[in-house]
N, C-alpha and C positions, 0 to 999 in steps of 0.2 A: 351201652358200654361194649357189649360183645361185637356189635357192628363196627364200632370205632377200632377195637382191637384187631378185627379182621382186616380192616383197611390199612392199619399200620403194618401188619404182617405182609400184606400184599405189596405195599410200597417198599418194604424192606427187601423182600425177595426179588422184586423188580430191579431195585438198586444193585443187588448182587449180580443179577443177570447183565445189567447194563455195563457194570464194571468189568465183568468177564468178557464181554463182547469187544472190549477195547484193548485186549492183550496184543502187544506188538510182537509179531513173529517174522522170521526171515522170509523174504519173497523167493519163490522158485526162480524168478528172473529179476535179479536185483537191479536197481537203478544205477546208471553210470553216466559219466560226463567226461569228455576230453576237450581241451581247448588249446589252440595254437595261434600265436601271432606270426603272420607271414608279411614281411614288410612292415606296414603300419596298420594292417587289417587283422582283426580277430575272427577266427573261425571256431565255432563251438558246436559240438554234437551232444545232444541229450538223448539217451536211449535206455531200454531195459535189455539186459543181456541174458538170453536163454542158454541152456546147456544141451549137449548132444544126448546124454542119458541113454547110450547104447542104441539110438535110433539112426536110421539113414535120413539125412537131412535133405540135401539137394536132389531133386527128382522124385522125392517121396513126401516127407513132412512139408517141405517147400517145393511144391510141384512146378514143373516147367509149364510155361504158358499162363501162369497166374501171378498177379501182383502180390508182393510180400512186403510187410511193414518194416523189414530190416531190423528186427528186434522182437520184442514182446510187449504186451499190454498196450499203452498209448502209442500212437504213431511216433516213430523216431523223428526228432527235430534237429535241423541244422540252421545255424545263424551266421550271417556274414555282416560285419559292421560297415563294409563298403562294397560297392560294386566290384566284381572280379570276374575271372574267366575260369570255368570248369571244363576240362577237356576242350579248351579253345572256344567254348560258347559263353557269351557274356550273360551274367546273371546279376540282377539288381541286388542291392543291399536289402537285408530283411531276414525273416525267419520262415522256414518252409518245412513241411512234412517231407520225409525222405523215404522213398519206396524203391524196391528193386523188382524188376520184371525179368526173371530168368527164363530165357527162351530155349536154351540148350546148354550142353556142356561147354560151348565155346562162345556164346553170345548172350549177354545180359544187357539190360538197360537200367540206368538210375533215373528215377522220376521224381521231380520236385513239384510239390503241390502247395498252393498258398493257404489252404485250410489247415490251421495248426491246432484245431480242437478235436481231432479224430481219435477214436479208440480203435486202434488197428485199422481195418478197412471200412469200418462201419461209418456210413455217411460220405464215403469217398465219392467225388465227382470229377471225372476227367476234364471237365470244363475249367476246373481250377488249376490244372497242371500248368507250370511255367517253363519246364525244361525236360527234355528227353536226352539222356547222355549215354551213348554206347560205351560199354566197358567189356573187356575180355577177361573172363575168370581164368585163373591159373591154378594148377595143383600146388598145394602148400602143406607144410607139416601139420599134423593133427592138432586142432585146438578144441578142447572140450567146451569152452565157453566162448560165445560170440564176442568179438572185440573190435572196436574202432581204434585207430591209431594214426599218427602223423609221422612222416619220414621225408628224407631228402630235402630238408629245409635249407633255403638259400635266402638271399636278400629280398627276392620278390616271388619265389616259387616254392612249391612243396607238393606232397602227395597225401591224400586221405585214403587210408586202407581199411578194408573190412575183411576180417578172417573169421571163419567158422568151419567146423569139421575139417575137411582137407582142401578147402577152397579159399581163394583170396582174390579180391578185386580192388583196383586202385583208381582214384580220380586225380588227374593233374590239376593243380591249383596255381593260378598266376594272378598276382595283384599289380595294380598300377601304382607302385610305390613312389615313383618319381612325381607323378601328377599330384599325389596327396602331399608329398614332402614339400613341393613348391607352394601348394596352397597353404600349408601350415606355416611356411616361412613368411609368405606375404601377409598372412594374418598376424603373425607375431611382430613383424616389423611395423605394421600399421598401428599396433597397440603398444609399441615400445615406449617406455618412459624416456624423457629427454636426456637423462644421464645414463641410460643403459647401453654402454658400449659393447657389452658381451654378446647381446643378441645379434648385433650386426656382424661381429667377428665369427660367431658360431655359424651364421647363415653363409658367410663367405667361405668358411672352412668346408662346409658341406659340398661346395661347388668345385673343390680342388680337382677332382677327377672328371669333371663335366666341362670339357673345353668349350662347348657351345654356349656356356653361360659365363665365360671368362670375364668379359667386360662388365657384366652385372656384378660379379663377385668383387671386382676391383672397386666398383662404386660403393659397395657395401663395406669393404674393409677400410676404405678412405673415410667413410662416415664414422666408423668405429674409432679410427685414429683421431678424427677431429673432436670426438667427445672425450677421449682419454688416450693419450699416447703412451703405450706400454710395450713391454717385450713381447707379449702374446700376440697382439694384433699385428705388430711388425713382422713377427715370425710367420704368421699366416700370409701376409702380403708377400714376403720373400718366397714362400712356397708357390704362390700363384705365379710369380714371375719365372720361377724355375721350371714349372710345368710348361711354360711357353718358351723355354730355352733362352730366357733373357737372364743370363747368369751374372752379368755385371750388376744389374739392379738387385738380383737375388742376394748376392754376396754383400752388397752395401747395406741392404736392409737387415741381413743376418748380423752383421757387425753392430748395427744400431740396437738390435734386439739383445745382443750379449751385453752391451753397455747399460741398457735400461734394466736388464735383469739383476744388476748389482744392487739396485734400489729396492728390490723385493726378493731377496734370496730364497725365502721359504717356498714361494710359488715357482721361482725360476729353476730350482734344483731338479724338479721333475722332468724338465725339458732340456736341461743343460747339455747332456751328452749328445742328443740328436741335433740340437741347434749348432753346437760347436763342430760336430762331425760334418754337417752339411756345409758350414762356412768354409772349412778346409777343402772340401771337394769343389764347391762352386767357384771359389776364387781361382782355382786352377783352370777352370773352363772359360773364364770371362775373356 
């Protein structure tokens, strides 16, 4: 009986210890994540963010001439959903460990490594490196906590920035948005339902500013009109002719769009002002 009681007490105290060992406390370097879509490509950075804590960071805690995990705890990871260019160097789609090799006050390198299961530098093998990108650190306002961010976002470009202490480095990102957009269009058209006029119109509309695809866009909008003749696809066809300076056709098609719009007033009213303004302008130029 005493032996059984002792075992019960042992299990009881062990259970208390186990429960106390699972207390969730804040990390010194908390996990963080930033994500940005550039064009049609998602770029994601997962990292742990250390703080300065009155230490000298670059050239001391992060020594020159040594690889640094660009964060704390596990290796920082960067993910690209599509192939892209970093500082003009092509990098395949995928997830990579992200390291920085600070050589001096004026020259650093970003190193991408295909081993994504590293704890800091433990187990790092340079044979798994896939890219070395030169970056120039610049002086920056003081940041207590290390932070990644995106800036200068445009249709197919952007910057990835890393700031900590009083330093900042940036990587130029460029995506092949046109290549992917065309692939998406071709895929959507191949799968389009027989009565789906809108996907053909949407694809043609995307080509409005891309004169090299003018003829293809006309084929697509004609296909849309053949499925369902309405104000919207006639308006897109009119704009295609206007971008080619064919204002007679553009004004005729715009007049047709205005007439067809009367049969679907709720949808038409969103476009009425721009269609009617364009008509008045183009009929003067024909």
